C-alpha positions as a Python dict, from the first residue, in 0.01 Angstrom:
ca = {
    (1, 'M'): (0, 0, 0),
    (2, 'L'): (-263, -250, 8),
    (3, 'T'): (-252, -454, -329),
    (4, 'K'): (-298, -813, -406),
    (5, 'T'): (44, -913, -463),
    (6, 'A'): (132, -756, -85),
    (7, 'L'): (-134, -986, 74),
    (8, 'R'): (53, -1252, -52),
    (9, 'S'): (369, -1175, 211),
    (10, 'R'): (112, -1109, 478),
    (11, 'Q'): (-7, -1314, 811),
    (12, 'S'): (-291, -1562, 773),
    (13, 'T'): (-525, -1385, 991),
    (14, 'L'): (-813, -1096, 897),
    (15, 'W'): (-576, -842, 984),
    (16, 'R'): (-381, -882, 673),
    (17, 'Y'): (-660, -655, 546),
    (18, 'Q'): (-587, -400, 815),
    (19, 'E'): (-590, -103, 548),
    (20, 'L'): (-990, -202, 529),
    (21, 'L'): (-1050, -194, 899),
    (22, 'P'): (-1128, 64, 1111),
    (23, 'V'): (-868, 16, 1393),
    (24, 'Q'): (-611, 286, 1329),
    (25, 'R'): (-378, 185, 1512),
    (26, 'R'): (-173, -144, 1512),
    (27, 'E'): (-136, -118, 1925),
    (28, 'N'): (-476, -151, 1953),
    (29, 'F'): (-542, -485, 1744),
    (30, 'V'): (-665, -734, 1979),
    (31, 'T'): (-599, -1030, 1807),
    (32, 'C'): (-590, -1430, 1906),
    (33, 'G'): (-451, -1526, 1537),
    (34, 'E'): (-852, -1504, 1381),
    (35, 'G'): (-973, -1544, 1013),
    (36, 'F'): (-796, -1737, 692),
    (37, 'T'): (-984, -2035, 777),
    (38, 'P'): (-939, -2292, 520),
    (39, 'M'): (-1172, -2369, 208),
    (40, 'L'): (-1234, -2721, 198),
    (41, 'H'): (-1362, -2904, -103),
    (42, 'L'): (-1608, -3150, -28),
    (43, 'K'): (-1532, -3397, -293),
    (44, 'R'): (-1709, -3721, -155),
    (45, 'Y'): (-1999, -3546, -23),
    (46, 'G'): (-2053, -3341, -320),
    (47, 'A'): (-1991, -3614, -557),
    (48, 'N'): (-2285, -3811, -333),
    (49, 'I'): (-2533, -3523, -379),
    (50, 'G'): (-2457, -3451, -750),
    (51, 'L'): (-2237, -3140, -690),
    (52, 'S'): (-1852, -3151, -829),
    (53, 'S'): (-1771, -2829, -725),
    (54, 'L'): (-1891, -2775, -329),
    (55, 'W'): (-1678, -2607, -90),
    (56, 'L'): (-1690, -2563, 279),
    (57, 'K'): (-1526, -2230, 466),
    (58, 'D'): (-1465, -2387, 824),
    (59, 'E'): (-1489, -2109, 1052),
    (60, 'G'): (-1463, -2371, 1357),
    (61, 'L'): (-1100, -2307, 1349),
    (62, 'N'): (-1124, -1982, 1505),
    (63, 'P'): (-1012, -1886, 1811),
    (64, 'T'): (-1275, -1967, 2066),
    (65, 'G'): (-1411, -2223, 1827),
    (66, 'S'): (-1674, -1993, 1629),
    (67, 'F'): (-1711, -1725, 1333),
    (68, 'K'): (-1772, -1506, 1615),
    (69, 'A'): (-1413, -1420, 1662),
    (70, 'R'): (-1414, -1211, 1357),
    (71, 'G'): (-1706, -941, 1481),
    (72, 'L'): (-1580, -950, 1849),
    (73, 'C'): (-1214, -892, 1809),
    (74, 'L'): (-1273, -607, 1583),
    (75, 'A'): (-1554, -472, 1832),
    (76, 'V'): (-1295, -521, 2114),
    (77, 'S'): (-1046, -372, 1944),
    (78, 'K'): (-1226, -75, 1901),
    (79, 'A'): (-1393, -54, 2187),
    (80, 'K'): (-1027, -36, 2337),
    (81, 'E'): (-890, 247, 2103),
    (82, 'L'): (-1173, 423, 2192),
    (83, 'G'): (-1115, 422, 2558),
    (84, 'I'): (-1427, 176, 2679),
    (85, 'R'): (-1356, 13, 2970),
    (86, 'K'): (-1657, -194, 3002),
    (87, 'V'): (-1885, -399, 2746),
    (88, 'L'): (-2208, -574, 2725),
    (89, 'L'): (-2360, -843, 2500),
    (90, 'P'): (-2675, -1064, 2497),
    (91, 'S'): (-2557, -1375, 2282),
    (92, 'A'): (-2686, -1729, 2232),
    (93, 'G'): (-2355, -1893, 2304),
    (94, 'N'): (-2059, -1858, 2066),
    (95, 'A'): (-2062, -1475, 2076),
    (96, 'G'): (-2050, -1458, 2441),
    (97, 'S'): (-1726, -1716, 2446),
    (98, 'A'): (-1583, -1474, 2177),
    (99, 'L'): (-1632, -1143, 2371),
    (100, 'A'): (-1510, -1266, 2691),
    (101, 'A'): (-1181, -1437, 2548),
    (102, 'Y'): (-1139, -1069, 2401),
    (103, 'A'): (-1237, -882, 2653),
    (104, 'A'): (-1002, -1067, 2881),
    (105, 'Q'): (-714, -963, 2633),
    (106, 'A'): (-774, -652, 2616),
    (107, 'G'): (-856, -602, 2973),
    (108, 'L'): (-1191, -498, 2950),
    (109, 'E'): (-1418, -574, 3150),
    (110, 'A'): (-1752, -816, 2996),
    (111, 'H'): (-2120, -870, 3084),
    (112, 'V'): (-2281, -1164, 2883),
    (113, 'F'): (-2634, -1250, 2894),
    (114, 'L'): (-2766, -1551, 2799),
    (115, 'P'): (-3027, -1771, 2780),
    (116, 'A'): (-3017, -2040, 3041),
    (117, 'N'): (-3080, -2355, 2837),
    (118, 'T'): (-2730, -2213, 2641),
    (119, 'P'): (-2512, -2562, 2574),
    (120, 'E'): (-2277, -2577, 2951),
    (121, 'T'): (-1934, -2532, 2697),
    (122, 'N'): (-2028, -2195, 2648),
    (123, 'K'): (-2091, -2101, 2984),
    (124, 'R'): (-1769, -2298, 3104),
    (125, 'E'): (-1596, -2049, 2859),
    (126, 'I'): (-1730, -1745, 2947),
    (127, 'R'): (-1659, -1778, 3321),
    (128, 'T'): (-1339, -1918, 3267),
    (129, 'Y'): (-1199, -1612, 3048),
    (130, 'G'): (-1358, -1409, 3358),
    (131, 'A'): (-1650, -1245, 3197),
    (132, 'H'): (-1985, -1163, 3441),
    (133, 'L'): (-2256, -1419, 3326),
    (134, 'V'): (-2602, -1360, 3353),
    (135, 'E'): (-2840, -1622, 3266),
    (136, 'V'): (-3204, -1536, 3130),
    (137, 'E'): (-3525, -1755, 3119),
    (138, 'G'): (-3647, -1756, 2781),
    (139, 'T'): (-3419, -1689, 2405),
    (140, 'I'): (-3187, -1422, 2328),
    (141, 'S'): (-3465, -1178, 2282),
    (142, 'D'): (-3529, -1210, 2646),
    (143, 'A'): (-3160, -1183, 2716),
    (144, 'A'): (-3108, -828, 2561),
    (145, 'K'): (-3406, -754, 2722),
    (146, 'R'): (-3275, -819, 3059),
    (147, 'M'): (-2926, -661, 2932),
    (148, 'S'): (-3162, -336, 2862),
    (149, 'S'): (-3279, -316, 3178),
    (150, 'M'): (-2948, -321, 3333),
    (151, 'K'): (-2742, -95, 3114),
    (152, 'D'): (-2764, 223, 3308),
    (153, 'E'): (-2652, 27, 3625),
    (154, 'L'): (-2366, -126, 3456),
    (155, 'N'): (-2283, 145, 3296),
    (156, 'G'): (-2123, -25, 2994),
    (157, 'F'): (-2095, -34, 2574),
    (158, 'D'): (-2366, -238, 2389),
    (159, 'L'): (-2182, -475, 2152),
    (160, 'S'): (-2536, -608, 2053),
    (161, 'T'): (-2553, -764, 1679),
    (162, 'M'): (-2594, -480, 1437),
    (163, 'K'): (-2594, -221, 1708),
    (164, 'E'): (-2270, -102, 1671),
    (165, 'P'): (-2105, -107, 1353),
    (166, 'Y'): (-1740, -253, 1415),
    (167, 'R'): (-1885, -651, 1459),
    (168, 'L'): (-2003, -599, 1093),
    (169, 'E'): (-1613, -496, 977),
    (170, 'G'): (-1488, -819, 1157),
    (171, 'K'): (-1745, -1031, 945),
    (172, 'K'): (-1705, -857, 623),
    (173, 'T'): (-1343, -1048, 578),
    (174, 'L'): (-1560, -1343, 534),
    (175, 'G'): (-1601, -1208, 199),
    (176, 'F'): (-1259, -1111, 172),
    (177, 'E'): (-1111, -1453, 251),
    (178, 'I'): (-1389, -1602, -3),
    (179, 'A'): (-1241, -1386, -283),
    (180, 'E'): (-895, -1449, -208),
    (181, 'Q'): (-890, -1805, -166),
    (182, 'F'): (-1082, -1836, -520),
    (183, 'D'): (-819, -1628, -658),
    (184, 'W'): (-1064, -1322, -676),
    (185, 'K'): (-1358, -1487, -894),
    (186, 'L'): (-1648, -1558, -661),
    (187, 'P'): (-1837, -1843, -656),
    (188, 'D'): (-2207, -1890, -798),
    (189, 'V'): (-2358, -1949, -446),
    (190, 'I'): (-2303, -1904, -76),
    (191, 'V'): (-2522, -2060, 170),
    (192, 'Y'): (-2512, -1910, 500),
    (193, 'P'): (-2678, -2040, 841),
    (194, 'T'): (-2883, -1715, 909),
    (195, 'G'): (-2946, -1585, 1304),
    (196, 'G'): (-2874, -1239, 1347),
    (197, 'G'): (-2713, -1232, 1001),
    (198, 'T'): (-2437, -1013, 1040),
    (199, 'G'): (-2217, -1259, 846),
    (200, 'L'): (-2437, -1236, 536),
    (201, 'I'): (-2445, -880, 523),
    (202, 'G'): (-2102, -836, 604),
    (203, 'M'): (-2002, -1059, 304),
    (204, 'W'): (-2228, -829, 83),
    (205, 'K'): (-2079, -539, 235),
    (206, 'G'): (-1727, -676, 166),
    (207, 'F'): (-1742, -784, -166),
    (208, 'D'): (-1895, -425, -271),
    (209, 'E'): (-1568, -263, -108),
    (210, 'L'): (-1329, -512, -319),
    (211, 'E'): (-1544, -402, -631),
    (212, 'A'): (-1459, -52, -520),
    (213, 'L'): (-1085, -130, -541),
    (214, 'G'): (-1135, -307, -871),
    (215, 'W'): (-1047, -666, -746),
    (216, 'I'): (-1352, -807, -825),
    (217, 'G'): (-1630, -740, -1106),
    (218, 'A'): (-1989, -671, -1053),
    (219, 'E'): (-2069, -1025, -1038),
    (220, 'R'): (-2219, -1149, -703),
    (221, 'P'): (-2274, -1504, -552),
    (222, 'R'): (-2663, -1595, -529),
    (223, 'M'): (-2666, -1547, -152),
    (224, 'I'): (-2927, -1817, 60),
    (225, 'A'): (-3011, -1794, 400),
    (226, 'V'): (-3094, -2101, 572),
    (227, 'Q'): (-3297, -2144, 920),
    (228, 'P'): (-3425, -2437, 1128),
    (229, 'T'): (-3808, -2510, 1088),
    (230, 'G'): (-3826, -2455, 1493),
    (231, 'C'): (-3706, -2100, 1439),
    (232, 'A'): (-3747, -1934, 1060),
    (233, 'P'): (-3873, -1595, 1079),
    (234, 'I'): (-3646, -1447, 769),
    (235, 'V'): (-3778, -1739, 566),
    (236, 'R'): (-4148, -1656, 660),
    (237, 'A'): (-4083, -1331, 571),
    (238, 'W'): (-3923, -1432, 226),
    (239, 'E'): (-4249, -1678, 161),
    (240, 'Q'): (-4463, -1445, 246),
    (241, 'K'): (-4291, -1133, 7),
    (242, 'K'): (-4242, -894, 351),
    (243, 'P'): (-3971, -620, 362),
    (244, 'E'): (-3933, -714, 754),
    (245, 'C'): (-3977, -1009, 997),
    (246, 'E'): (-4263, -1089, 1250),
    (247, 'F'): (-4134, -1227, 1581),
    (248, 'W'): (-4125, -1624, 1584),
    (249, 'E'): (-4301, -1690, 1880),
    (250, 'R'): (-4165, -2031, 2017),
    (251, 'T'): (-3822, -2121, 1911),
    (252, 'E'): (-3718, -2455, 1926),
    (253, 'T'): (-3422, -2654, 1742),
    (254, 'I'): (-3093, -2792, 1802),
    (255, 'A'): (-2886, -2525, 1638),
    (256, 'V'): (-2896, -2271, 1940),
    (257, 'G'): (-2698, -2028, 1721),
    (258, 'L'): (-3009, -1993, 1498),
    (259, 'R'): (-3271, -1920, 1784),
    (260, 'V'): (-3318, -1582, 1707),
    (261, 'P'): (-3706, -1472, 1711),
    (262, 'K'): (-3635, -1164, 1500),
    (263, 'A'): (-3303, -1012, 1363),
    (264, 'F'): (-3251, -658, 1431),
    (265, 'A'): (-3103, -601, 1071),
    (266, 'D'): (-3385, -850, 919),
    (267, 'W'): (-3492, -576, 629),
    (268, 'L'): (-3134, -592, 537),
    (269, 'I'): (-3103, -973, 536),
    (270, 'L'): (-3388, -993, 295),
    (271, 'R'): (-3244, -694, 100),
    (272, 'V'): (-2912, -909, 49),
    (273, 'I'): (-3131, -1189, -68),
    (274, 'R'): (-3330, -1005, -289),
    (275, 'E'): (-3017, -806, -490),
    (276, 'T'): (-2845, -1120, -499),
    (277, 'H'): (-3149, -1366, -643),
    (278, 'G'): (-3093, -1579, -361),
    (279, 'T'): (-3385, -1766, -118),
    (280, 'A'): (-3437, -1854, 224),
    (281, 'V'): (-3479, -2233, 290),
    (282, 'A'): (-3587, -2391, 658),
    (283, 'V'): (-3468, -2723, 729),
    (284, 'S'): (-3571, -2947, 1005),
    (285, 'D'): (-3320, -3071, 1304),
    (286, 'D'): (-3397, -3432, 1177),
    (287, 'E'): (-3225, -3316, 847),
    (288, 'I'): (-2948, -3089, 1012),
    (289, 'R'): (-2835, -3421, 1219),
    (290, 'D'): (-2842, -3642, 920),
    (291, 'A'): (-2622, -3382, 694),
    (292, 'L'): (-2398, -3326, 1029),
    (293, 'R'): (-2326, -3715, 1062),
    (294, 'D'): (-2296, -3761, 638),
    (295, 'I'): (-2022, -3481, 635),
    (296, 'A'): (-1845, -3623, 963),
    (297, 'E'): (-1841, -4002, 780),
    (298, 'T'): (-1753, -3889, 433),
    (299, 'E'): (-1532, -3562, 478),
    (300, 'G'): (-1396, -3599, 881),
    (301, 'V'): (-1505, -3246, 914),
    (302, 'L'): (-1738, -3222, 1227),
    (303, 'M'): (-1956, -2917, 1180),
    (304, 'C'): (-2180, -2757, 1407),
    (305, 'P'): (-2549, -2790, 1398),
    (306, 'E'): (-2588, -2429, 1229),
    (307, 'G'): (-2293, -2512, 963),
    (308, 'A'): (-2504, -2884, 910),
    (309, 'A'): (-2826, -2701, 828),
    (310, 'T'): (-2641, -2524, 500),
    (311, 'A'): (-2563, -2888, 371),
    (312, 'A'): (-2909, -3011, 511),
    (313, 'A'): (-3066, -2748, 247),
    (314, 'L'): (-2873, -2848, -38),
    (315, 'E'): (-3058, -3108, -180),
    (316, 'R'): (-3386, -2890, -187),
    (317, 'L'): (-3185, -2627, -343),
    (318, 'K'): (-3094, -2857, -649),
    (319, 'Q'): (-3490, -2961, -657),
    (320, 'V'): (-3596, -2583, -737),
    (321, 'N'): (-3296, -2534, -977),
    (322, 'L'): (-3118, -2272, -722),
    (323, 'I'): (-2801, -2476, -754),
    (324, 'A'): (-2648, -2689, -1055),
    (325, 'R'): (-2412, -2971, -1048),
    (326, 'D'): (-2101, -2777, -1233),
    (327, 'Q'): (-2146, -2447, -1000),
    (328, 'T'): (-1922, -2331, -740),
    (329, 'I'): (-2102, -2348, -417),
    (330, 'V'): (-1976, -2217, -83),
    (331, 'I'): (-2145, -2364, 230),
    (332, 'L'): (-2043, -2230, 568),
    (333, 'N'): (-1944, -2392, 913),
    (334, 'T'): (-1957, -2133, 1170),
    (335, 'A'): (-1832, -2339, 1458),
    (336, 'S'): (-1649, -2646, 1589),
    (337, 'G'): (-1868, -2965, 1638),
    (338, 'L'): (-1703, -3012, 1956),
    (339, 'K'): (-1897, -2747, 2113),
    (340, 'Y'): (-2217, -2938, 2031),
    (341, 'S'): (-2133, -3280, 2213),
    (342, 'E'): (-2506, -3302, 2349),
    (343, 'V'): (-2618, -3314, 1987),
    (344, 'L'): (-2391, -3590, 1884),
    (345, 'S'): (-2496, -3942, 1850),
}
């Protein structure tokens, strides 16, 4: 039986919540030890910017070095359980790496479609895991179009963001872990780097499930989406009070995981922000670089550009009174900075 007490003796992976996950038989768990990543108190950096309870959820310590391990381990595990043998995915980089790794362990054939300007680290990872890689000129949207044109020929199952239900089930464990790591009292604010937005939606779903269990109350963190100024469709829609986004024509940012011109679930992302009284903020690449360097120098944590975008947004959020000194604030680092050597000075 799943109880708070029972959790204390369970493995430190996302599978500790197995009763709340959709894979029914343990023999179908495809796992590399993902989840239950550390929650780090950024004492020095927080003091420098006037925040006494600033925390970092470091997802860079997941297998394949990113939070994409959460969603893809569940998606591949369920594909295995359902007897699927071939899986397809368009990716900006890290999701492709995660799919390739978990598909290799499950014995599935994987096809990954990437923008040609994706970092070489991701391309090498995907090939090394034995997945089939197709490079496409343009953005992840162009990669998705190429995959769609080849879908019938490949006869594989589409694992695109929010086009199947199981990646979201993996991402909701972020919410479970944040609640557990704060002893079942949610933080005041969560600042999240938003491309496809599955993690933001997943945390929201996870909190609802914990409330249904009676483990937390009805209070929710203020959910804040951060995007780069070079690709900010969610921010633009939020500022214009629109229910969904328009396609962002030219994507240009060092935060390659956030180069998503139009999220498939944009209306859900905007709903989460609205219902939690949050906001959406855009930051420049220069601000991202500065935040990445500052946190590395003060905390010894090497963030990815996407994660550093959340730190870059903090000063602006203070200025508009959306965060305050004594509030408990969690920022998400979605991948290891080691995967982005080309942006490190």
